[in-house]
PDB file as gemmi writes it, atoms N, CA and C in Angstrom:
CRYST1    1.000    1.000    1.000  90.00  90.00  90.00 P 1                      
ATOM      1  N   MET A   1     -19.377  -3.238   7.534  1.00  0.00           N  
ATOM      2  CA  MET A   1     -18.556  -4.098   8.349  1.00  0.00           C  
ATOM      3  C   MET A   1     -17.204  -3.424   8.588  1.00  0.00           C  
ATOM      4  N   ARG A   2     -16.756  -3.394   9.846  1.00  0.00           N  
ATOM      5  CA  ARG A   2     -15.457  -2.824  10.190  1.00  0.00           C  
ATOM      6  C   ARG A   2     -14.387  -3.864   9.924  1.00  0.00           C  
ATOM      7  N   CYS A   3     -13.303  -3.415   9.330  1.00  0.00           N  
ATOM      8  CA  CYS A   3     -12.225  -4.327   8.976  1.00  0.00           C  
ATOM      9  C   CYS A   3     -10.899  -3.642   9.273  1.00  0.00           C  
ATOM     10  N   GLU A   4     -10.004  -4.350   9.932  1.00  0.00           N  
ATOM     11  CA  GLU A   4      -8.683  -3.798  10.218  1.00  0.00           C  
ATOM     12  C   GLU A   4      -7.926  -3.579   8.915  1.00  0.00           C  
ATOM     13  N   PRO A   5      -7.098  -2.534   8.852  1.00  0.00           N  
ATOM     14  CA  PRO A   5      -6.317  -2.305   7.629  1.00  0.00           C  
ATOM     15  C   PRO A   5      -5.320  -3.438   7.397  1.00  0.00           C  
ATOM     16  N   PRO A   6      -4.778  -3.513   6.195  1.00  0.00           N  
ATOM     17  CA  PRO A   6      -3.819  -4.580   5.884  1.00  0.00           C  
ATOM     18  C   PRO A   6      -2.518  -4.416   6.667  1.00  0.00           C  
ATOM     19  N   ALA A   7      -1.729  -5.483   6.699  1.00  0.00           N  
ATOM     20  CA  ALA A   7      -0.376  -5.423   7.260  1.00  0.00           C  
ATOM     21  C   ALA A   7       0.492  -4.754   6.192  1.00  0.00           C  
ATOM     22  N   PHE A   8       0.749  -3.482   6.371  1.00  0.00           N  
ATOM     23  CA  PHE A   8       1.433  -2.705   5.340  1.00  0.00           C  
ATOM     24  C   PHE A   8       2.824  -3.260   5.025  1.00  0.00           C  
ATOM     25  N   GLU A   9       3.544  -3.734   6.038  1.00  0.00           N  
ATOM     26  CA  GLU A   9       4.872  -4.316   5.803  1.00  0.00           C  
ATOM     27  C   GLU A   9       4.788  -5.487   4.834  1.00  0.00           C  
ATOM     28  N   THR A  10       3.697  -6.235   4.907  1.00  0.00           N  
ATOM     29  CA  THR A  10       3.503  -7.390   4.027  1.00  0.00           C  
ATOM     30  C   THR A  10       3.209  -6.951   2.603  1.00  0.00           C  
ATOM     31  N   ILE A  11       2.269  -6.033   2.424  1.00  0.00           N  
ATOM     32  CA  ILE A  11       1.909  -5.664   1.049  1.00  0.00           C  
ATOM     33  C   ILE A  11       3.016  -4.882   0.353  1.00  0.00           C  
ATOM     34  N   PHE A  12       3.822  -4.133   1.115  1.00  0.00           N  
ATOM     35  CA  PHE A  12       4.931  -3.392   0.503  1.00  0.00           C  
ATOM     36  C   PHE A  12       6.202  -4.240   0.397  1.00  0.00           C  
ATOM     37  N   ARG A  13       6.196  -5.422   1.025  1.00  0.00           N  
ATOM     38  CA  ARG A  13       7.370  -6.310   1.047  1.00  0.00           C  
ATOM     39  C   ARG A  13       8.595  -5.590   1.623  1.00  0.00           C  
ATOM     40  N   ILE A  14       8.419  -5.065   2.824  1.00  0.00           N  
ATOM     41  CA  ILE A  14       9.502  -4.344   3.492  1.00  0.00           C  
ATOM     42  C   ILE A  14      10.573  -5.353   3.904  1.00  0.00           C  
ATOM     43  N   PRO A  15      11.824  -5.152   3.473  1.00  0.00           N  
ATOM     44  CA  PRO A  15      12.880  -6.116   3.809  1.00  0.00           C  
ATOM     45  C   PRO A  15      13.244  -6.069   5.288  1.00  0.00           C  
ATOM     46  N   GLY A  16      13.776  -7.190   5.793  1.00  0.00           N  
ATOM     47  CA  GLY A  16      14.262  -7.241   7.168  1.00  0.00           C  
ATOM     48  C   GLY A  16      15.330  -6.178   7.366  1.00  0.00           C  
ATOM     49  N   GLY A  17      15.341  -5.558   8.514  1.00  0.00           N  
ATOM     50  CA  GLY A  17      16.302  -4.505   8.777  1.00  0.00           C  
ATOM     51  C   GLY A  17      15.789  -3.121   8.421  1.00  0.00           C  
ATOM     52  N   HIS A  18      14.777  -3.044   7.583  1.00  0.00           N  
ATOM     53  CA  HIS A  18      14.143  -1.758   7.279  1.00  0.00           C  
ATOM     54  C   HIS A  18      12.978  -1.586   8.240  1.00  0.00           C  
ATOM     55  N   ARG A  19      12.554  -0.368   8.418  1.00  0.00           N  
ATOM     56  CA  ARG A  19      11.378  -0.139   9.263  1.00  0.00           C  
ATOM     57  C   ARG A  19      10.389   0.752   8.525  1.00  0.00           C  
ATOM     58  N   LEU A  20       9.132   0.537   8.837  1.00  0.00           N  
ATOM     59  CA  LEU A  20       8.045   1.292   8.232  1.00  0.00           C  
ATOM     60  C   LEU A  20       7.390   2.113   9.331  1.00  0.00           C  
ATOM     61  N   GLU A  21       7.292   3.416   9.125  1.00  0.00           N  
ATOM     62  CA  GLU A  21       6.668   4.299  10.109  1.00  0.00           C  
ATOM     63  C   GLU A  21       5.416   4.928   9.525  1.00  0.00           C  
ATOM     64  N   SER A  22       4.392   5.012  10.354  1.00  0.00           N  
ATOM     65  CA  SER A  22       3.154   5.664   9.933  1.00  0.00           C  
ATOM     66  C   SER A  22       3.386   7.165   9.831  1.00  0.00           C  
ATOM     67  N   ASP A  23       2.819   7.756   8.808  1.00  0.00           N  
ATOM     68  CA  ASP A  23       2.912   9.196   8.605  1.00  0.00           C  
ATOM     69  C   ASP A  23       1.512   9.812   8.608  1.00  0.00           C  
ATOM     70  N   GLY A  24       0.530   9.061   9.148  1.00  0.00           N  
ATOM     71  CA  GLY A  24      -0.816   9.590   9.279  1.00  0.00           C  
ATOM     72  C   GLY A  24      -1.838   8.904   8.393  1.00  0.00           C  
ATOM     73  N   MET A  25      -3.073   9.355   8.549  1.00  0.00           N  
ATOM     74  CA  MET A  25      -4.203   8.787   7.819  1.00  0.00           C  
ATOM     75  C   MET A  25      -5.210   9.902   7.563  1.00  0.00           C  
ATOM     76  N   LEU A  26      -5.851   9.848   6.409  1.00  0.00           N  
ATOM     77  CA  LEU A  26      -6.912  10.795   6.070  1.00  0.00           C  
ATOM     78  C   LEU A  26      -8.144  10.017   5.645  1.00  0.00           C  
ATOM     79  N   GLY A  27      -9.309  10.592   5.884  1.00  0.00           N  
ATOM     80  CA  GLY A  27     -10.547   9.958   5.450  1.00  0.00           C  
ATOM     81  C   GLY A  27     -11.514  10.994   4.913  1.00  0.00           C  
ATOM     82  N   ARG A  28     -12.405  10.536   4.042  1.00  0.00           N  
ATOM     83  CA  ARG A  28     -13.468  11.407   3.547  1.00  0.00           C  
ATOM     84  C   ARG A  28     -14.750  10.578   3.502  1.00  0.00           C  
ATOM     85  N   GLY A  29     -15.845  11.214   3.828  1.00  0.00           N  
ATOM     86  CA  GLY A  29     -17.124  10.519   3.834  1.00  0.00           C  
ATOM     87  C   GLY A  29     -17.982  10.934   2.654  1.00  0.00           C  
ATOM     88  N   GLY A  30     -19.196  10.433   2.637  1.00  0.00           N  
ATOM     89  CA  GLY A  30     -20.122  10.786   1.571  1.00  0.00           C  
ATOM     90  C   GLY A  30     -20.118   9.774   0.445  1.00  0.00           C  
ATOM     91  N   ARG A  31     -20.662  10.194  -0.683  1.00  0.00           N  
ATOM     92  CA  ARG A  31     -20.786   9.293  -1.834  1.00  0.00           C  
ATOM     93  C   ARG A  31     -19.422   8.857  -2.364  1.00  0.00           C  
ATOM     94  N   VAL A  32     -18.453   9.758  -2.305  1.00  0.00           N  
ATOM     95  CA  VAL A  32     -17.095   9.435  -2.749  1.00  0.00           C  
ATOM     96  C   VAL A  32     -16.276   9.175  -1.484  1.00  0.00           C  
ATOM     97  N   PHE A  33     -16.453   7.984  -0.916  1.00  0.00           N  
ATOM     98  CA  PHE A  33     -15.833   7.595   0.350  1.00  0.00           C  
ATOM     99  C   PHE A  33     -14.379   7.213   0.130  1.00  0.00           C  
ATOM    100  N   GLY A  34     -13.546   7.481   1.116  1.00  0.00           N  
ATOM    101  CA  GLY A  34     -12.168   7.026   0.990  1.00  0.00           C  
ATOM    102  C   GLY A  34     -11.380   7.121   2.276  1.00  0.00           C  
ATOM    103  N   LEU A  35     -10.408   6.237   2.400  1.00  0.00           N  
ATOM    104  CA  LEU A  35      -9.419   6.258   3.469  1.00  0.00           C  
ATOM    105  C   LEU A  35      -8.053   6.210   2.807  1.00  0.00           C  
ATOM    106  N   CYS A  36      -7.101   6.930   3.386  1.00  0.00           N  
ATOM    107  CA  CYS A  36      -5.751   6.927   2.829  1.00  0.00           C  
ATOM    108  C   CYS A  36      -4.760   6.898   3.989  1.00  0.00           C  
ATOM    109  N   TRP A  37      -3.810   5.983   3.928  1.00  0.00           N  
ATOM    110  CA  TRP A  37      -2.756   5.858   4.926  1.00  0.00           C  
ATOM    111  C   TRP A  37      -1.435   6.261   4.281  1.00  0.00           C  
ATOM    112  N   PHE A  38      -0.561   6.876   5.077  1.00  0.00           N  
ATOM    113  CA  PHE A  38       0.746   7.310   4.586  1.00  0.00           C  
ATOM    114  C   PHE A  38       1.838   6.678   5.444  1.00  0.00           C  
ATOM    115  N   HIS A  39       2.896   6.207   4.797  1.00  0.00           N  
ATOM    116  CA  HIS A  39       4.010   5.561   5.503  1.00  0.00           C  
ATOM    117  C   HIS A  39       5.338   5.994   4.910  1.00  0.00           C  
ATOM    118  N   ARG A  40       6.383   5.881   5.725  1.00  0.00           N  
ATOM    119  CA  ARG A  40       7.761   6.118   5.279  1.00  0.00           C  
ATOM    120  C   ARG A  40       8.584   4.881   5.603  1.00  0.00           C  
ATOM    121  N   GLU A  41       9.445   4.489   4.681  1.00  0.00           N  
ATOM    122  CA  GLU A  41      10.331   3.337   4.876  1.00  0.00           C  
ATOM    123  C   GLU A  41      11.760   3.840   5.052  1.00  0.00           C  
ATOM    124  N   TYR A  42      12.430   3.327   6.097  1.00  0.00           N  
ATOM    125  CA  TYR A  42      13.820   3.681   6.385  1.00  0.00           C  
ATOM    126  C   TYR A  42      14.685   2.429   6.340  1.00  0.00           C  
ATOM    127  N   ASP A  43      15.937   2.593   5.897  1.00  0.00           N  
ATOM    128  CA  ASP A  43      16.859   1.459   5.876  1.00  0.00           C  
ATOM    129  C   ASP A  43      17.569   1.335   7.227  1.00  0.00           C  
ATOM    130  N   ARG A  44      18.533   0.412   7.309  1.00  0.00           N  
ATOM    131  CA  ARG A  44      19.259   0.150   8.565  1.00  0.00           C  
ATOM    132  C   ARG A  44      20.015   1.369   9.071  1.00  0.00           C  
ATOM    133  N   ARG A  45      20.373   2.264   8.163  1.00  0.00           N  
ATOM    134  CA  ARG A  45      21.134   3.462   8.546  1.00  0.00           C  
ATOM    135  C   ARG A  45      20.224   4.669   8.777  1.00  0.00           C  
ATOM    136  N   ASP A  46      18.929   4.410   8.886  1.00  0.00           N  
ATOM    137  CA  ASP A  46      17.923   5.459   9.103  1.00  0.00           C  
ATOM    138  C   ASP A  46      17.804   6.435   7.941  1.00  0.00           C  
ATOM    139  N   ARG A  47      18.148   5.989   6.749  1.00  0.00           N  
ATOM    140  CA  ARG A  47      17.958   6.815   5.556  1.00  0.00           C  
ATOM    141  C   ARG A  47      16.573   6.538   4.990  1.00  0.00           C  
ATOM    142  N   LEU A  48      15.897   7.604   4.566  1.00  0.00           N  
ATOM    143  CA  LEU A  48      14.591   7.452   3.933  1.00  0.00           C  
ATOM    144  C   LEU A  48      14.771   6.717   2.610  1.00  0.00           C  
ATOM    145  N   VAL A  49      14.044   5.617   2.439  1.00  0.00           N  
ATOM    146  CA  VAL A  49      14.127   4.802   1.230  1.00  0.00           C  
ATOM    147  C   VAL A  49      12.926   5.073   0.326  1.00  0.00           C  
ATOM    148  N   ALA A  50      11.743   5.183   0.935  1.00  0.00           N  
ATOM    149  CA  ALA A  50      10.525   5.335   0.140  1.00  0.00           C  
ATOM    150  C   ALA A  50       9.398   5.908   0.992  1.00  0.00           C  
ATOM    151  N   ARG A  51       8.420   6.458   0.283  1.00  0.00           N  
ATOM    152  CA  ARG A  51       7.160   6.882   0.898  1.00  0.00           C  
ATOM    153  C   ARG A  51       6.053   6.092   0.216  1.00  0.00           C  
ATOM    154  N   TYR A  52       5.022   5.775   0.989  1.00  0.00           N  
ATOM    155  CA  TYR A  52       3.900   5.001   0.458  1.00  0.00           C  
ATOM    156  C   TYR A  52       2.596   5.713   0.767  1.00  0.00           C  
ATOM    157  N   GLU A  53       1.644   5.587  -0.132  1.00  0.00           N  
ATOM    158  CA  GLU A  53       0.269   5.972   0.175  1.00  0.00           C  
ATOM    159  C   GLU A  53      -0.605   4.780  -0.207  1.00  0.00           C  
ATOM    160  N   THR A  54      -1.466   4.405   0.702  1.00  0.00           N  
ATOM    161  CA  THR A  54      -2.367   3.270   0.518  1.00  0.00           C  
ATOM    162  C   THR A  54      -3.788   3.809   0.596  1.00  0.00           C  
ATOM    163  N   TYR A  55      -4.660   3.330  -0.273  1.00  0.00           N  
ATOM    164  CA  TYR A  55      -6.018   3.865  -0.296  1.00  0.00           C  
ATOM    165  C   TYR A  55      -7.048   2.745  -0.377  1.00  0.00           C  
ATOM    166  N   ASP A  56      -8.210   3.042   0.169  1.00  0.00           N  
ATOM    167  CA  ASP A  56      -9.381   2.162   0.160  1.00  0.00           C  
ATOM    168  C   ASP A  56     -10.550   3.100  -0.095  1.00  0.00           C  
ATOM    169  N   GLU A  57     -11.167   3.020  -1.278  1.00  0.00           N  
ATOM    170  CA  GLU A  57     -12.115   4.065  -1.632  1.00  0.00           C  
ATOM    171  C   GLU A  57     -13.184   3.614  -2.614  1.00  0.00           C  
ATOM    172  N   VAL A  58     -14.181   4.477  -2.719  1.00  0.00           N  
ATOM    173  CA  VAL A  58     -15.175   4.411  -3.787  1.00  0.00           C  
ATOM    174  C   VAL A  58     -15.011   5.722  -4.539  1.00  0.00           C  
ATOM    175  N   GLY A  59     -14.658   5.648  -5.807  1.00  0.00           N  
ATOM    176  CA  GLY A  59     -14.385   6.846  -6.595  1.00  0.00           C  
ATOM    177  C   GLY A  59     -15.640   7.571  -7.033  1.00  0.00           C  
ATOM    178  N   ALA A  60     -15.456   8.715  -7.666  1.00  0.00           N  
ATOM    179  CA  ALA A  60     -16.573   9.516  -8.176  1.00  0.00           C  
ATOM    180  C   ALA A  60     -17.396   8.737  -9.191  1.00  0.00           C  
ATOM    181  N   ASP A  61     -16.765   7.762  -9.842  1.00  0.00           N  
ATOM    182  CA  ASP A  61     -17.470   6.916 -10.815  1.00  0.00           C  
ATOM    183  C   ASP A  61     -18.259   5.795 -10.143  1.00  0.00           C  
ATOM    184  N   GLY A  62     -18.193   5.716  -8.796  1.00  0.00           N  
ATOM    185  CA  GLY A  62     -18.903   4.681  -8.050  1.00  0.00           C  
ATOM    186  C   GLY A  62     -18.163   3.362  -7.974  1.00  0.00           C  
ATOM    187  N   ALA A  63     -16.979   3.293  -8.555  1.00  0.00           N  
ATOM    188  CA  ALA A  63     -16.211   2.044  -8.581  1.00  0.00           C  
ATOM    189  C   ALA A  63     -15.379   1.886  -7.306  1.00  0.00           C  
ATOM    190  N   PRO A  64     -15.479   0.712  -6.664  1.00  0.00           N  
ATOM    191  CA  PRO A  64     -14.656   0.459  -5.484  1.00  0.00           C  
ATOM    192  C   PRO A  64     -13.232   0.094  -5.898  1.00  0.00           C  
ATOM    193  N   ARG A  65     -12.273   0.436  -5.039  1.00  0.00           N  
ATOM    194  CA  ARG A  65     -10.884   0.054  -5.309  1.00  0.00           C  
ATOM    195  C   ARG A  65     -10.048   0.236  -4.049  1.00  0.00           C  
ATOM    196  N   CYS A  66      -8.991  -0.531  -3.992  1.00  0.00           N  
ATOM    197  CA  CYS A  66      -7.978  -0.322  -2.970  1.00  0.00           C  
ATOM    198  C   CYS A  66      -6.630  -0.580  -3.622  1.00  0.00           C  
ATOM    199  N   GLY A  67      -5.623   0.048  -3.102  1.00  0.00           N  
ATOM    200  CA  GLY A  67      -4.300  -0.118  -3.688  1.00  0.00           C  
ATOM    201  C   GLY A  67      -3.288   0.758  -2.992  1.00  0.00           C  
ATOM    202  N   TRP A  68      -2.134   0.872  -3.613  1.00  0.00           N  
ATOM    203  CA  TRP A  68      -1.059   1.660  -3.024  1.00  0.00           C  
ATOM    204  C   TRP A  68      -0.112   2.163  -4.104  1.00  0.00           C  
ATOM    205  N   ARG A  69       0.663   3.180  -3.705  1.00  0.00           N  
ATOM    206  CA  ARG A  69       1.697   3.746  -4.573  1.00  0.00           C  
ATOM    207  C   ARG A  69       2.974   3.905  -3.757  1.00  0.00           C  
ATOM    208  N   ARG A  70       4.099   3.619  -4.407  1.00  0.00           N  
ATOM    209  CA  ARG A  70       5.406   3.777  -3.761  1.00  0.00           C  
ATOM    210  C   ARG A  70       6.152   4.893  -4.483  1.00  0.00           C  
ATOM    211  N   TYR A  71       6.712   5.808  -3.696  1.00  0.00           N  
ATOM    212  CA  TYR A  71       7.508   6.914  -4.226  1.00  0.00           C  
ATOM    213  C   TYR A  71       8.918   6.799  -3.664  1.00  0.00           C  
ATOM    214  N   ASP A  72       9.926   7.087  -4.475  1.00  0.00           N  
ATOM    215  CA  ASP A  72      11.296   7.034  -3.966  1.00  0.00           C  
ATOM    216  C   ASP A  72      11.562   8.251  -3.083  1.00  0.00           C  
ATOM    217  N   GLU A  73      12.782   8.337  -2.563  1.00  0.00           N  
ATOM    218  CA  GLU A  73      13.122   9.416  -1.629  1.00  0.00           C  
ATOM    219  C   GLU A  73      13.013  10.802  -2.269  1.00  0.00           C  
ATOM    220  N   ALA A  74      13.071  10.870  -3.597  1.00  0.00           N  
ATOM    221  CA  ALA A  74      12.938  12.150  -4.301  1.00  0.00           C  
ATOM    222  C   ALA A  74      11.487  12.464  -4.677  1.00  0.00           C  
ATOM    223  N   GLY A  75      10.563  11.561  -4.351  1.00  0.00           N  
ATOM    224  CA  GLY A  75       9.147  11.791  -4.632  1.00  0.00           C  
ATOM    225  C   GLY A  75       8.662  11.282  -5.975  1.00  0.00           C  
ATOM    226  N   ARG A  76       9.492  10.496  -6.674  1.00  0.00           N  
ATOM    227  CA  ARG A  76       9.086   9.938  -7.975  1.00  0.00           C  
ATOM    228  C   ARG A  76       8.315   8.640  -7.764  1.00  0.00           C  
ATOM    229  N   LEU A  77       7.198   8.496  -8.462  1.00  0.00           N  
ATOM    230  CA  LEU A  77       6.411   7.262  -8.401  1.00  0.00           C  
ATOM    231  C   LEU A  77       7.244   6.122  -8.983  1.00  0.00           C  
ATOM    232  N   THR A  78       7.434   5.049  -8.196  1.00  0.00           N  
ATOM    233  CA  THR A  78       8.251   3.925  -8.659  1.00  0.00           C  
ATOM    234  C   THR A  78       7.464   2.638  -8.813  1.00  0.00           C  
ATOM    235  N   LEU A  79       6.362   2.491  -8.097  1.00  0.00           N  
ATOM    236  CA  LEU A  79       5.604   1.247  -8.147  1.00  0.00           C  
ATOM    237  C   LEU A  79       4.214   1.499  -7.583  1.00  0.00           C  
ATOM    238  N   GLY A  80       3.257   0.724  -8.018  1.00  0.00           N  
ATOM    239  CA  GLY A  80       1.909   0.824  -7.483  1.00  0.00           C  
ATOM    240  C   GLY A  80       1.090  -0.375  -7.918  1.00  0.00           C  
ATOM    241  N   HIS A  81       0.009  -0.597  -7.209  1.00  0.00           N  
ATOM    242  CA  HIS A  81      -0.869  -1.715  -7.548  1.00  0.00           C  
ATOM    243  C   HIS A  81      -2.266  -1.390  -7.047  1.00  0.00           C  
ATOM    244  N   GLU A  82      -3.277  -1.770  -7.824  1.00  0.00           N  
ATOM    245  CA  GLU A  82      -4.668  -1.494  -7.468  1.00  0.00           C  
ATOM    246  C   GLU A  82      -5.524  -2.715  -7.736  1.00  0.00           C  
ATOM    247  N   VAL A  83      -6.504  -2.940  -6.862  1.00  0.00           N  
ATOM    248  CA  VAL A  83      -7.466  -4.032  -6.984  1.00  0.00           C  
ATOM    249  C   VAL A  83      -8.852  -3.401  -7.043  1.00  0.00           C  
ATOM    250  N   ALA A  84      -9.723  -3.905  -7.884  1.00  0.00           N  
ATOM    251  CA  ALA A  84     -11.053  -3.319  -8.089  1.00  0.00           C  
ATOM    252  C   ALA A  84     -12.061  -3.794  -7.048  1.00  0.00           C  
ATOM    253  N   MET A  85     -11.674  -3.726  -5.782  1.00  0.00           N  
ATOM    254  CA  MET A  85     -12.549  -4.069  -4.656  1.00  0.00           C  
ATOM    255  C   MET A  85     -12.125  -3.228  -3.464  1.00  0.00           C  
ATOM    256  N   ARG A  86     -13.055  -2.961  -2.564  1.00  0.00           N  
ATOM    257  CA  ARG A  86     -12.707  -2.356  -1.283  1.00  0.00           C  
ATOM    258  C   ARG A  86     -11.984  -3.398  -0.444  1.00  0.00           C  
ATOM    259  N   TRP A  87     -11.149  -2.946   0.503  1.00  0.00           N  
ATOM    260  CA  TRP A  87     -10.365  -3.842   1.342  1.00  0.00           C  
ATOM    261  C   TRP A  87     -11.259  -4.819   2.106  1.00  0.00           C  
ATOM    262  N   ALA A  88     -12.348  -4.350   2.722  1.00  0.00           N  
ATOM    263  CA  ALA A  88     -13.237  -5.226   3.493  1.00  0.00           C  
ATOM    264  C   ALA A  88     -13.832  -6.319   2.611  1.00  0.00           C  
ATOM    265  N   ALA A  89     -14.202  -5.985   1.374  1.00  0.00           N  
ATOM    266  CA  ALA A  89     -14.752  -6.986   0.449  1.00  0.00           C  
ATOM    267  C   ALA A  89     -13.687  -7.996   0.053  1.00  0.00           C  
ATOM    268  N   LEU A  90     -12.470  -7.542  -0.114  1.00  0.00           N  
ATOM    269  CA  LEU A  90     -11.364  -8.433  -0.455  1.00  0.00           C  
ATOM    270  C   LEU A  90     -11.136  -9.448   0.666  1.00  0.00           C  
ATOM    271  N   VAL A  91     -11.132  -8.959   1.916  1.00  0.00           N  
ATOM    272  CA  VAL A  91     -10.945  -9.846   3.076  1.00  0.00           C  
ATOM    273  C   VAL A  91     -12.122 -10.806   3.215  1.00  0.00           C  
ATOM    274  N   GLU A  92     -13.333 -10.313   2.931  1.00  0.00           N  
ATOM    275  CA  GLU A  92     -14.531 -11.151   3.038  1.00  0.00           C  
ATOM    276  C   GLU A  92     -14.512 -12.289   2.010  1.00  0.00           C  
ATOM    277  N   ASN A  93     -14.003 -12.018   0.812  1.00  0.00           N  
ATOM    278  CA  ASN A  93     -13.978 -13.023  -0.256  1.00  0.00           C  
ATOM    279  C   ASN A  93     -12.772 -13.950  -0.202  1.00  0.00           C  
ATOM    280  N   LEU A  94     -11.709 -13.522   0.441  1.00  0.00           N  
ATOM    281  CA  LEU A  94     -10.482 -14.313   0.550  1.00  0.00           C  
ATOM    282  C   LEU A  94     -10.084 -14.376   2.018  1.00  0.00           C  
ATOM    283  N   SER A  95      -9.097 -15.145   2.342  1.00  0.00           N  
ATOM    284  CA  SER A  95      -8.551 -15.069   3.696  1.00  0.00           C  
ATOM    285  C   SER A  95      -7.767 -13.763   3.807  1.00  0.00           C  
ATOM    286  N   ARG A  96      -7.496 -13.333   5.013  1.00  0.00           N  
ATOM    287  CA  ARG A  96      -6.730 -12.091   5.202  1.00  0.00           C  
ATOM    288  C   ARG A  96      -5.367 -12.195   4.512  1.00  0.00           C  
ATOM    289  N   HIS A  97      -4.697 -13.321   4.666  1.00  0.00           N  
ATOM    290  CA  HIS A  97      -3.389 -13.527   4.026  1.00  0.00           C  
ATOM    291  C   HIS A  97      -3.509 -13.434   2.503  1.00  0.00           C  
ATOM    292  N   GLU A  98      -4.537 -14.065   1.940  1.00  0.00           N  
ATOM    293  CA  GLU A  98      -4.738 -14.016   0.484  1.00  0.00           C  
ATOM    294  C   GLU A  98      -5.068 -12.596   0.019  1.00  0.00           C  
ATOM    295  N   ALA A  99      -5.809 -11.852   0.841  1.00  0.00           N  
ATOM    296  CA  ALA A  99      -6.139 -10.468   0.494  1.00  0.00           C  
ATOM    297  C   ALA A  99      -4.874  -9.611   0.476  1.00  0.00           C  
ATOM    298  N   GLU A 100      -3.999  -9.801   1.469  1.00  0.00           N  
ATOM    299  CA  GLU A 100      -2.737  -9.048   1.498  1.00  0.00           C  
ATOM    300  C   GLU A 100      -1.851  -9.433   0.323  1.00  0.00           C  
ATOM    301  N   THR A 101      -1.843 -10.706  -0.034  1.00  0.00           N  
ATOM    302  CA  THR A 101      -1.069 -11.155  -1.195  1.00  0.00           C  
ATOM    303  C   THR A 101      -1.625 -10.539  -2.475  1.00  0.00           C  
ATOM    304  N   ALA A 102      -2.950 -10.449  -2.584  1.00  0.00           N  
ATOM    305  CA  ALA A 102      -3.574  -9.848  -3.771  1.00  0.00           C  
ATOM    306  C   ALA A 102      -3.199  -8.375  -3.912  1.00  0.00           C  
ATOM    307  N   LEU A 103      -2.942  -7.709  -2.786  1.00  0.00           N  
ATOM    308  CA  LEU A 103      -2.556  -6.298  -2.830  1.00  0.00           C  
ATOM    309  C   LEU A 103      -1.077  -6.089  -3.149  1.00  0.00           C  
ATOM    310  N   GLN A 104      -0.265  -7.130  -3.030  1.00  0.00           N  
ATOM    311  CA  GLN A 104       1.146  -6.995  -3.393  1.00  0.00           C  
ATOM    312  C   GLN A 104       1.255  -6.824  -4.902  1.00  0.00           C  
ATOM    313  N   HIS A 105       2.212  -6.028  -5.326  1.00  0.00           N  
ATOM    314  CA  HIS A 105       2.427  -5.847  -6.768  1.00  0.00           C  
ATOM    315  C   HIS A 105       2.934  -7.162  -7.343  1.00  0.00           C  
ATOM    316  N   PRO A 106       2.311  -7.686  -8.402  1.00  0.00           N  
ATOM    317  CA  PRO A 106       2.712  -8.989  -8.943  1.00  0.00           C  
ATOM    318  C   PRO A 106       4.138  -9.016  -9.484  1.00  0.00           C  
ATOM    319  N   ARG A 107       4.688  -7.856  -9.820  1.00  0.00           N  
ATOM    320  CA  ARG A 107       6.043  -7.834 -10.374  1.00  0.00           C  
ATOM    321  C   ARG A 107       7.037  -7.189  -9.423  1.00  0.00           C  
ATOM    322  N   ALA A 108       6.660  -6.990  -8.172  1.00  0.00           N  
ATOM    323  CA  ALA A 108       7.541  -6.293  -7.230  1.00  0.00           C  
ATOM    324  C   ALA A 108       8.857  -7.031  -7.035  1.00  0.00           C  
ATOM    325  N   HIS A 109       8.816  -8.364  -6.976  1.00  0.00           N  
ATOM    326  CA  HIS A 109      10.065  -9.109  -6.799  1.00  0.00           C  
ATOM    327  C   HIS A 109      11.000  -8.886  -7.979  1.00  0.00           C  
ATOM    328  N   GLU A 110      10.457  -8.841  -9.194  1.00  0.00           N  
ATOM    329  CA  GLU A 110      11.288  -8.585 -10.379  1.00  0.00           C  
ATOM    330  C   GLU A 110      11.884  -7.190 -10.304  1.00  0.00           C  
ATOM    331  N   ALA A 111      11.081  -6.205  -9.903  1.00  0.00           N  
ATOM    332  CA  ALA A 111      11.567  -4.829  -9.817  1.00  0.00           C  
ATOM    333  C   ALA A 111      12.674  -4.717  -8.775  1.00  0.00           C  
ATOM    334  N   GLU A 112      12.497  -5.400  -7.622  1.00  0.00           N  
ATOM    335  CA  GLU A 112      13.521  -5.376  -6.581  1.00  0.00           C  
ATOM    336  C   GLU A 112      14.797  -6.045  -7.068  1.00  0.00           C  
ATOM    337  N   ARG A 113      14.662  -7.146  -7.781  1.00  0.00           N  
ATOM    338  CA  ARG A 113      15.821  -7.887  -8.271  1.00  0.00           C  
ATOM    339  C   ARG A 113      16.607  -7.053  -9.275  1.00  0.00           C  
ATOM    340  N   ASP A 114      15.894  -6.261 -10.085  1.00  0.00           N  
ATOM    341  CA  ASP A 114      16.540  -5.467 -11.123  1.00  0.00           C  
ATOM    342  C   ASP A 114      17.136  -4.163 -10.610  1.00  0.00           C  
ATOM    343  N   CYS A 115      16.822  -3.777  -9.369  1.00  0.00           N  
ATOM    344  CA  CYS A 115      17.365  -2.537  -8.816  1.00  0.00           C  
ATOM    345  C   CYS A 115      18.830  -2.735  -8.441  1.00  0.00           C  
ATOM    346  N   VAL A 116      19.629  -1.740  -8.737  1.00  0.00           N  
ATOM    347  CA  VAL A 116      21.040  -1.763  -8.361  1.00  0.00           C  
ATOM    348  C   VAL A 116      21.218  -0.751  -7.251  1.00  0.00           C  
ATOM    349  N   PRO A 117      21.731  -1.172  -6.076  1.00  0.00           N  
ATOM    350  CA  PRO A 117      21.894  -0.225  -4.971  1.00  0.00           C  
ATOM    351  C   PRO A 117      22.828   0.921  -5.341  1.00  0.00           C  
ATOM    352  N   ALA A 118      22.534   2.106  -4.821  1.00  0.00           N  
ATOM    353  CA  ALA A 118      23.372   3.286  -5.109  1.00  0.00           C  
ATOM    354  C   ALA A 118      24.644   3.268  -4.300  1.00  0.00           C  
TER     355      ALA A 118                                                      
END                                                                             
C-alpha cells in the first residue's frame, strides 16, 4: 500500500517562524528495504538550527521500524525517536494525526523547555 510520508514539521515540532527544508531522500530495495528523508531547520534569521534524518525501514533482522534523529548545527545527535512499525502500518492502525503524534518524541517538550538559547 502506498502511503504519503508524515508531516515532518509536525513530528519534529518545528516552532513558528522556523522553516524546514528538504535535503533529499534515499531509498533501498530488497529484503532490507528502507526509505530515508533528510531535512534542515532554519530559524527566523536563516541560521541552521538542526538537521534531521527520518527513516521507514525493515532492518537486516527483519524488524520493521520508523523514526527520526535530530542533530544540532555541529552534527551532534540531540534527540531521536523510533516506533517498531513501518509508517504505512502505523497510519493503517491509527489515524494519520495519531500516527504523527506517535512519531513525536515523548519528551521533546521537556527537552525544548530545558534548552537555554545561546
